[in-house]
N, C-alpha and C positions, 0 to 999 in steps of 0.2 A: 438445531445445532443451535451452538451457542455462540455468539461474537462478544468479545469483550472489548469495550471502547472506552472504558471508564474514564474520568479524567485521572490525569496523571501524578505519580506521586509527587507531594510538595519537596524541593529539592532547589540547592543554588544554584543549578545550570538547568537551562532551558529545557535541553533534552536528555534524561537520563531514563526515557521511558519507553525500551526496544523490546516489541513483540515479535517474535515469530511464530506464522501459524506453518505447521507440517502437515498436509494434504495426505489422506492413505488413498494418492489414485498418482499415475504419471501422464493421464490424460489433460492438456492444455484448456482443453474445454471446462473439462470442472475447475480447473484454477480462474477461469475468468468467473463462472457461475458463483466462487466463493466468492471474488473482487466484487463480484455486482451486489451480493448480499451485503458484503461490509459496510460498500459506497452506503447501501440506502438504510443503514444502521447507522453509520456516521451522518448521513442528511437528517433522519429523525433527531438525532440529540443536537441537531442546529451546531454543530461543528465544521470547520472545513477541512479539505482533506487536496490534496496533489497528488496525483498518482503517476510518477516516472515509469515510464516503459522504456524497454531497450532501444527504441530506434519510432519514428514521426509514423511510419508507418502501421506499426503494433498499435500505438495510440488512435488513429484514424479509426483503424478496423475497430476497435474495441469503442470507440464512440458511436460507431455504425452499429452495434450492439447494443447499447443501450438504450439510440432510438426506436430498436424495432423491438423490444418491450413492448408488453402490453400498457394500456394510460395507466392502468393502475398500479403498476410496476415502475411509474417513470421517477428517474431520479436527476435532479435539476442540477445541470453538467455543465459543461464547457471544453471546446479544445482547445487550449495553449490562450486562455485568457481573450476568444474571440468575443467573448462576451459575459458580463458578470454573473458568476454561479459559486456557488458553496464547493462543487467538486470541480479540480480543474484536472484534464488530461495532457500530459506531455511525452514529448521524446525525451532522448536523454537530458537535457539541458530545461534547468526549469530558469525562465527569467525572473519574473517576481514571485518570490515564496509566499505563501499564506500564513505559517509560521505556526499553523496549528498540526496536522498528522503530515505525514508521509508515507506514502504506502509504495514503497521500491520496488516495481516489479522487474527491474532492470538487473541482470544477472552481477554487475558490480557495484559494491560497493560506495554509497552515496556520501562523499566527503563533507557537504555540506548540511547533513542531519542534524547536527548540534543548533539550527534555526529552527527547529522544530521542538514541538511539547513532545509528541509522541511519534515514534518511526516504527512502520508496520511492512514486513518480510514476510511475504506468500509464496512458500516451496511445494513441489510435490514431489514424487518418488524416482522424477527424470534423473537420470545420474549426473547428466551436467549442469542441473540446477541444484542438486544436492552438495556437489563439490564446490561451488561457488556458493552457496550460501555458508557452508563450512568457512570459508575464508571470511565470508562478510561476520560470521559470529566472530571469529576471530578476531577482528578490528574492531569489533565493538568490546571485545573481553582489552584488548589492548587500551583501550582509551576507558578502561575501569567501569565499563559496563556491566550489566548483570541482565542478560535479554532473556525474557519470559519466555515459555515456549508452551502455546496449547496443540497438541495434536488434533487432528479433525478427521473421526471416520478409521479409529484403529482399534 
């Protein structure tokens, strides 16, 4: 699997780098596994990321998932800035933004995306996520952005 997390193209605005990863699966567990791999890549590149989940419970559950991985797979992260870490997990609201990478796991558009250098959307094949992803795609296009699409597993 190839996960592209290169530095964004230089531009006048902070966030003209929007990437959609579309997975060939409808299993939530596979979406989370992809997220963990993506976070590992971001962490290895010494970048920072805020992960926005639909709610706090989802963020807490993923936090436990990361803590239960093998020690070799550890990703330095924290839940809602409880401690300093390059990867921060949040519910719907992100209080203090890292301004580097936003990973939007929330089904709704993150209207604060311009505060980040890169915005990443991860979709699977579930009907709801595809429908909501199309709405977010339209919102980025309306903002004159051209999101990149990476199809994974097709």
